[in-house]
C-alpha positions as CSV (number, residue, x, y, z in Angstrom):
1,M,-16.3,165.1,3.7
2,T,-20.1,164.2,3.1
3,S,-22.4,165.1,-0.1
4,P,-25.9,166.4,0.3
5,Q,-27.1,164.1,-2.3
6,H,-30.3,161.7,-1.5
7,D,-29.2,159.4,-3.7
8,L,-25.8,158.8,-1.9
9,E,-27.9,157.7,0.9
10,P,-26.9,154.4,2.6
11,R,-29.0,151.3,2.5
12,P,-31.4,150.5,5.6
13,E,-28.6,147.2,6.0
14,Y,-25.7,149.7,6.0
15,A,-25.1,149.5,9.5
16,D,-25.1,145.8,9.8
17,R,-22.9,146.0,6.6
18,V,-20.1,147.4,8.4
19,R,-20.1,145.1,11.4
20,A,-19.9,142.7,8.7
21,I,-17.5,143.8,6.6
22,L,-14.9,144.1,9.6
23,Q,-16.4,140.9,11.0
24,A,-15.4,139.0,8.2
25,T,-11.9,140.6,7.1
26,A,-10.9,139.3,10.6
27,D,-12.1,135.7,10.1
28,G,-11.0,135.9,6.6
29,A,-7.9,135.8,7.4
30,A,-7.7,134.4,10.7
31,A,-8.2,131.0,8.5
32,T,-5.4,131.0,6.2
33,R,-3.7,131.1,9.8
34,T,-5.4,128.1,11.3
35,D,-7.6,125.1,10.2
36,G,-10.0,125.1,12.9
37,G,-11.3,128.9,12.5
38,A,-10.2,132.4,13.5
39,A,-7.0,132.4,15.6
40,E,-6.7,132.6,18.8
41,G,-4.7,135.9,18.2
42,A,-5.0,138.6,16.0
43,G,-3.2,139.9,13.2
44,E,-2.2,142.7,11.5
45,T,-4.5,142.6,8.4
46,E,-7.8,143.0,10.7
47,T,-6.0,145.6,13.7
48,L,-4.5,147.8,10.8
49,Q,-7.6,148.1,9.3
50,L,-9.3,148.8,12.3
51,F,-6.1,151.6,13.2
52,L,-6.7,153.5,9.8
53,L,-10.5,153.0,10.2
54,D,-10.3,154.6,13.7
55,G,-8.3,157.7,11.7
56,L,-10.6,158.2,9.6
57,L,-13.3,158.0,12.4
58,E,-11.2,161.2,14.1
59,A,-11.4,163.1,10.9
60,V,-15.8,162.5,10.7
61,E,-15.9,163.5,14.6
62,W,-13.7,166.8,13.5
63,A,-15.6,167.6,11.3
64,N,-18.6,166.7,13.3
65,E,-17.8,169.8,15.5
66,G,-17.2,171.8,12.5
67,V,-13.2,171.8,12.1
68,A,-11.5,170.2,9.5
69,A,-9.1,167.2,9.2
70,D,-6.7,165.9,6.8
71,E,-8.0,162.7,6.6
72,A,-5.1,161.2,5.5
73,A,-2.9,162.5,8.3
74,C,-5.4,161.2,11.0
75,M,-4.8,158.2,9.4
76,W,-1.1,157.9,9.8
77,L,-1.4,158.7,13.2
78,A,-3.3,155.8,13.7
79,G,-0.9,153.9,11.9
80,L,1.8,155.3,14.1
81,R,-0.2,153.9,17.3
82,W,-0.8,150.3,15.7
83,F,2.8,149.9,15.2
84,K,3.6,151.5,18.7
85,V,0.5,148.3,19.7
86,A,2.8,146.1,16.9
87,T,6.1,146.5,17.8
88,G,6.0,148.1,21.8
89,S,6.9,151.6,20.7
90,F,6.6,154.0,18.2
91,P,9.4,154.5,15.3
92,A,12.5,156.6,16.6
93,G,12.0,160.1,15.5
94,A,8.4,159.9,14.9
95,P,5.7,161.8,16.7
96,E,4.0,160.0,19.6
97,P,0.1,160.7,19.0
98,L,-2.1,161.3,22.0
99,P,-3.8,157.4,22.8
100,R,-7.7,157.1,21.8
101,W,-9.8,154.3,22.7
102,I,-8.9,151.5,20.4
103,D,-5.3,151.6,22.1
104,H,-6.3,150.3,25.4
105,E,-8.5,148.1,23.5
106,L,-5.5,146.6,21.7
107,D,-2.4,147.3,24.4
108,S,-2.4,144.0,25.1
109,A,-3.2,141.7,21.5
110,G,0.5,140.2,22.0
111,S,2.4,139.2,19.4
112,L,0.6,139.7,16.1
113,A,0.0,137.2,13.5
114,G,2.0,138.7,10.6
115,A,0.8,140.1,7.0
116,D,2.6,142.0,4.7
117,P,5.6,142.9,5.7
118,Q,5.9,146.8,3.9
119,N,3.2,147.6,6.1
120,L,5.7,147.9,9.2
121,V,8.9,149.2,7.0
122,A,6.8,151.4,6.1
123,L,5.4,152.7,9.0
124,A,9.2,152.6,10.9
125,R,9.5,155.7,9.4
126,P,9.5,158.9,11.1
127,E,7.7,161.2,8.2
128,M,4.6,160.6,6.7
129,A,4.0,158.9,3.0
130,S,1.8,160.1,0.8
131,T,0.7,159.9,-3.1
132,G,2.9,163.1,-4.0
133,R,5.5,161.9,-1.2
134,P,6.2,158.3,-1.6
135,A,8.6,156.7,0.8
136,F,9.0,153.3,-1.6
137,P,7.9,154.2,-5.0
138,T,8.3,150.8,-5.8
139,A,6.9,149.2,-3.1
140,D,3.7,146.6,-3.8
141,G,1.5,144.3,-2.1
142,P,-1.9,142.9,-0.7
143,G,-1.6,144.8,2.2
144,V,-3.0,147.9,0.5
145,L,-6.2,145.6,0.3
146,P,-8.2,145.6,3.9
147,R,-8.3,149.2,4.6
148,A,-10.0,150.0,1.1
149,A,-12.4,147.9,2.2
150,A,-12.6,150.3,5.7
151,M,-12.3,153.3,3.8
152,A,-15.3,152.3,1.7
153,L,-17.6,152.6,4.8
154,L,-17.8,156.5,4.9
155,P,-21.1,157.0,3.3
156,R,-22.8,159.8,2.0
157,V,-19.7,160.2,-0.2
158,D,-19.7,159.5,-4.4
159,E,-17.5,156.7,-5.3
160,D,-14.3,159.1,-6.5
161,M,-14.1,160.0,-2.8
162,T,-13.9,156.1,-1.8
163,A,-11.0,155.7,-4.1
164,R,-9.6,158.9,-3.3
165,L,-9.2,157.7,0.4
166,S,-8.0,154.4,-0.3
167,T,-5.4,155.6,-2.9
168,D,-4.7,157.7,0.3
169,A,-4.9,154.9,2.5
170,A,-2.5,152.5,0.9
171,A,0.0,156.0,0.2
172,L,0.9,155.9,3.5
173,T,2.7,152.4,3.2
174,H,3.1,150.9,-0.6
175,G,4.3,154.0,-2.9
176,S,4.0,152.3,-6.4
177,P,1.4,152.9,-8.8
178,A,0.0,149.7,-9.1
179,A,-0.8,149.7,-5.4
180,H,-2.6,152.9,-5.6
181,R,-4.3,151.9,-8.6
182,A,-5.4,148.4,-6.8
183,A,-6.4,150.2,-3.7
184,G,-8.8,152.4,-5.8
185,L,-10.5,149.7,-7.6
186,A,-10.6,147.7,-4.6
187,G,-12.4,150.4,-2.4
188,R,-15.2,150.7,-5.3
189,A,-15.6,147.2,-5.2
190,V,-16.2,147.0,-1.3
191,R,-18.5,150.6,-2.4
192,A,-20.6,148.6,-4.9
193,G,-21.4,146.0,-2.6
194,L,-22.9,148.5,0.0
195,D,-24.8,150.4,-2.7
196,L,-26.0,147.3,-4.9
197,G,-25.9,144.0,-2.3
198,S,-26.6,141.0,-4.3
199,Q,-26.7,142.9,-7.5
200,A,-22.7,144.2,-6.8
201,P,-21.1,141.1,-9.3
202,A,-21.9,143.1,-12.0
203,R,-19.7,145.9,-11.1
204,W,-17.2,143.2,-9.8
205,A,-16.7,142.0,-13.4
206,E,-16.8,145.5,-14.6
207,L,-14.0,146.2,-12.3
208,L,-12.3,143.0,-12.8
209,Q,-11.7,144.1,-16.3
210,E,-9.9,146.9,-15.7
211,T,-7.7,145.4,-13.8
212,G,-6.4,144.0,-17.1
213,N,-3.6,141.7,-16.8
214,D,-1.2,144.9,-15.4
215,D,1.9,143.1,-12.8
216,G,2.1,144.4,-9.5
217,A,1.4,141.8,-6.5
218,S,-1.5,144.1,-5.3
219,L,-3.2,144.1,-8.7
220,S,-3.2,140.4,-8.9
221,A,-4.3,139.8,-5.4
222,L,-7.1,142.1,-6.1
223,R,-7.8,139.9,-9.0
224,T,-7.9,136.5,-7.1
225,A,-9.9,138.5,-4.7
226,L,-12.6,139.7,-6.6
227,A,-12.7,136.3,-8.9
228,A,-13.3,134.7,-5.6
229,A,-15.9,136.5,-4.6
230,L,-17.6,136.1,-8.1
231,E,-17.5,132.6,-7.7
232,Q,-19.0,132.8,-4.4
233,L,-21.6,134.3,-4.9
234,A,-22.5,133.1,-8.3
235,S,-22.3,129.7,-6.7
236,G,-26.0,130.0,-5.1
237,E,-24.1,128.0,-1.9
238,T,-23.6,128.6,1.5
239,G,-20.4,127.7,1.6
240,G,-18.1,124.6,0.9
241,E,-19.6,123.3,4.4
242,A,-23.2,123.2,5.6
243,G,-24.0,126.3,7.4
244,T,-20.5,128.4,6.5
245,E,-20.8,131.7,5.6
246,P,-20.3,132.8,2.2
247,A,-17.9,135.7,3.1
248,T,-15.6,133.1,5.4
249,A,-16.5,130.1,2.7
250,V,-14.8,132.1,0.2
251,V,-12.0,131.7,1.7
252,Q,-11.9,127.8,0.9
253,R,-12.3,128.9,-2.7
254,L,-8.9,130.7,-2.2
255,G,-7.4,127.9,-0.5
256,R,-5.4,127.8,3.2
257,N,-2.2,129.1,1.8
258,A,-3.6,132.3,0.7
259,D,-2.4,135.4,2.1
260,P,-3.9,137.1,5.5
261,D,-4.8,140.5,3.4
262,T,-6.1,138.6,0.1
263,A,-8.3,136.1,2.3
264,G,-9.5,139.0,4.3
265,F,-10.2,141.3,1.5
266,A,-12.0,138.7,-0.6
267,A,-14.5,137.7,2.8
268,A,-15.0,141.7,3.5
269,L,-15.7,141.7,0.0
270,V,-18.4,139.1,0.1
271,A,-20.1,140.3,3.3
272,S,-20.3,144.0,1.3
273,A,-22.9,142.2,-0.6
274,V,-24.8,139.7,1.1
275,G,-23.6,140.5,5.0
276,Y,-22.3,138.2,7.7
277,Q,-23.3,136.2,10.7
278,R,-20.6,134.7,12.2
279,D,-20.6,130.9,12.4
280,A,-21.1,129.7,15.6
281,R,-17.8,126.7,15.2
282,L,-15.4,129.7,15.3
283,Q,-13.2,130.1,18.2
284,P,-13.7,133.9,19.5
285,S,-12.3,136.9,17.6
286,A,-9.7,138.6,19.3
287,T,-11.0,141.4,17.9
288,G,-14.7,140.8,18.2
289,A,-14.6,143.3,21.3
290,V,-13.1,145.8,19.6
291,I,-15.2,145.1,16.1
292,E,-18.3,145.4,18.1
293,A,-17.0,149.1,20.0
294,M,-15.7,150.2,16.6
295,H,-19.4,149.3,14.8
296,R,-21.3,151.9,17.0
297,R,-18.7,154.7,17.2
298,W,-18.3,154.1,13.4
299,V,-22.5,154.2,12.7
300,T,-23.0,157.1,16.0
301,A,-20.3,159.4,13.8
302,V,-21.3,158.9,10.4
303,L,-25.4,158.3,10.9
304,G,-25.8,160.6,13.7
305,T,-28.0,157.5,15.8
306,A,-26.6,154.8,17.2
307,P,-26.6,151.3,15.4
């Protein structure tokens, strides 16, 4: 899963960027659901992102023990555990994986604010979907973007591996080639933020060009997020309001009517490049404690040292 190449070593600010991306996703998505900062409850956008990252974390933990694991299968099982949190039960006929720490943390989250409906539709099936065996070959949507941001957090792998993980994560719920392509490009975009910092916009502009004018809800959402992130960083402003972080200010560029997956991804994209210090005026995040726990577990597993 990892590469020994020294040029793939994460930047010194990597650990902080992990937290930044996860928190910005949550706050970006929540900003579309309320008028006054983060929503009181959690949403499907940020919780599914966290569960799928925990699936990848489980694969990393197995690898650290010298045991090979299928990353996509680990993510699918994590998706089933998320489905149980979201609906109260596992899908009929599906395996019932053993709970992990995150299940207990979010078990009392209550009703989750909705996002891309294809996530629940697809994960209700008892079989795992993949790029080679899509369950919904025409399914497309912006839900593939936030999970791609999480897949980009795996360090010491090349950009192609980041794109492959992002595509595998997308294929669990969305079967269209457009959705898979959007996910791969989205993973590359966040990876550019992590690798290049404030120089990432040049790479984002290239990726925006690569999307062309292709049809598809996911590619359209990706173009919207990339364009908003580029505008935000080019503005040189801290945000639309004094003290507002660029990662959440980008949501103001999208507008309050933006869908939560696109907004969450756009905020994560900006955070990957410039970081994120949460605005004290925002309401406490419903997933804040889970994000902190995930941050510690993830950084410890992939770097071998606690953050």
